[in-house]
C-alpha positions, -999 to +999 in steps of 0.1 A: -073+106+188-081+097+224-095+063+212-063+056+192-041+064+222-063+042+244-060+014+219-022+016+218-018+019+256-042-009+263-026-032+238+008-027+254-006-030+289-030-059+285-012-091+277-040-107+258-040-140+241-032-149+205-064-134+191-056-099+203-021-100+187-035-114+155-059-084+153-031-060+160-007-075+135-034-079+109-043-042+111-006-031+111+003-054+082-027-041+062-018-004+068+018-011+059+009-029+027-015-001+017+012+025+023+035+007-001+007+001-026+000+038-028+037+046-033+040+017-058+011+028-079+025+063-081+061+054-090+050+028-115+028+054-132+060+074-137+071+049-163+044+062-186+044+099-176+080+106-162+103+078-173+134+094-159+118+096-124+109+060-127+145+051-132+154+071-100+126+054-081+141+019-090+175+031-079+161+042-046+144+008-041+178-008-046+193+010-016+199-009+016+173+009+036+146+001+011+159-034+008+151-039+044+116-024+038+112-049+009+116-078+034+091-061+058+066-057+029+067-093+020+062-103+056+032-080+059+016-093+027+021-130+036+007-126+072-022-104+062-032-128+035-031-159+057-048-142+086-074-127+063-081-162+049-086-173+085-111-145+092-130-152+060-134-189+068-146-182+104-170-155+091-187-181+068-184-209+093-191-194+127-196-228+142-159-233+138-151-204+161-141-226+190-111-235+169-099-199+163-069-201+186-056-232+168-063-215+135-043-185+146-014-207+155-016-223+120-015-188+105+017-180+123+032-213+114+022-210+077+037-175+076+069-187+091+071-217+067+066-195+037+088-166+047+119-188+055+125-200+019+112-167+005+136-146+026+165-170+017+158-165-021+155-127-016+187-126+004+205-144-024+195-115-048+208-090-022+241-108-018+246-111-056+238-074-060+262-062-033+290-087-040+321-068-048+305-035-040+313-013-009+285-012+016+269+022+010+236+030+027+232+058+001+215+080+027+222+110+006+202+096-023+174+086-001+174+120+017+175+140-015+150+120-035+126+108-008+128+128+024+131+163+009+107+160-021+079+142-002+084+162+030+084+194+009+111+211+031+141+229+017+170+223+040+208+221+038+224+187+039+249+179+066+278+189+044+267+225+048+263+229+011+229+239-004+208+211-019+207+206-056+184+232-072+169+203-093+148+195-063+125+223-073+119+204-106+113+172-087+089+190-063+070+206-092+067+174-112+062+149-084+050+164-052+026+189-067+007+165-091+007+134-068+013+145-032-009+175-039-035+152-053-038+134-020-041+166-001-069+176-025-086+143-018-086+151+019-100+186+013-126+172-010-136+147+016-140+174+042-160+195+018-183+166+008-188+157+045-198+192+053-222+194+024-238+161+034-242+172+070-257+205+059-282+188+036-292+158+056-288+171+092-291+147+121-323+133+107-304+123+076-289+093+094-323+078+102-349+060+082-342+050+046-307+065+046-297+044+076-312+013+059-292+020+027-261+026+047-265-008+065-270-025+032-239-009+018-219-020+048-231-056+042-220-053+006-186-040+016-183-067+042-188-093+016-165-076-009-136-076+016-139-114+019-144-121-018-117-096-029-093-110-004-097-144-019-091-130-054-062-108-044-043-137-027-031-155-059-026-122-077-005-107-050+015-139-043+022-142-080+033-106-082+055-110-051+070-142-065+080-126-098+091-092-087+107-100-053+116-136-052+123-152-087+137-121-103+141-095-077+141-057-078+178-056-085+173-072-119+148-048-132+173-024-147+200-050-155+187-059-190+203-050-224+193-014-222+201-009-185+167+008-181+139-003-158+114+010-182+124-017-207+114-043-182+080-028-178+076-023-216+084-060-222+059-070-195+031-047-208+037-058-244+014-087-235-023-079-230-025-107-204+000-089-181-019-056-184-052-074-175-034-091-146-019-058-133-053-040-138-071-066-118-046-064-090-046-026-091-084-023-087-090-051-062-060-042-040-067-005-039-104-009-032-097-036-006-070-015+011-088+018+011-120+001+025-099-013+052-085+022+059-121+034+060-129+008+087-099+021+107-111+057+104-146+046+116-129+030+147-111+061+158-130+091+143-162+095+162-173+130+152-197+125+122-182+153+101-147+141+106-156+105+100-175+113+068-146+136+057-120+108+061-143+083+044-148+106+014-110+113+013-104+075+012-129+072-017-114+101-037-079+089-030-087+054-041-105+066-073-076+089-081-050+061-078-071+037-099-074+063-126-037+071-125-028+034-126-053+027-154-040+056-175-004+043-171-015+008-182-033+022-212-006+046-222+023+021-219+059+030-219+066+059-243+090+051-271+091+014-263 
């Protein structure tokens, strides 16, 4: 925690050059994208397991607050992708490092050039959706369906009336199986870390084990570069279809008026399921390995660091399994 505080204060105090801000923005954009990815995998799985909750999730995504978040998400993905490409190129061509400042400038320029038309197209969908409709932030919907269920607190709304008792149903069917699963992942990580420390002791980090760990780090280093290259066209394609060409506002505007119908039509083709499966696995492993690197930067106690690492592994595996089961099961009744 002290290291994290020091990083934040020093970043704000030290007016570094473009390389420092690229590092900061790359990490923030990656963490922001991972947060959305976790939520997105969970809510998309509802289309197979809890279709009515999936319809509510899409309605929440269409609220003004989440619309703003959608623009932020696209910006995070675009910048993280371009800057990650810059990092990969310089990792494999270290002799080009003297050009890193110019390359960073190109990343910012490319991000700007891409985001301007993308935001214009996204804004067009927003305007079309809200034309003729009163501007309603729908804070009540967001509060009841997001803040309360995921926060797990039973409070009274500002009207003074008690909250809808159906929140208990949402809590039992959403928070317990999914939010509780993430808590279990953290507990499992701590338990595995403790067992590892008890069995190996301090000597367990020396000799062959240290060698294997170094080799694993090399493999993961290479995976981050290769997976980043593979994710780039997959992620850009997904963003183009779901956020630019069609837009989240059109998902439930089909003949049936159900968002599940859109997913069913998409998953009716094996190619789309393979596409989504590849993006699911690559993006989750890439993102959670990046989270592990962040943990290693700020968690210096061996037991805590191993616990967080195992929690990331368990959480990543759980989300991949949930997403894979949804892809295999498909949309019920469609």
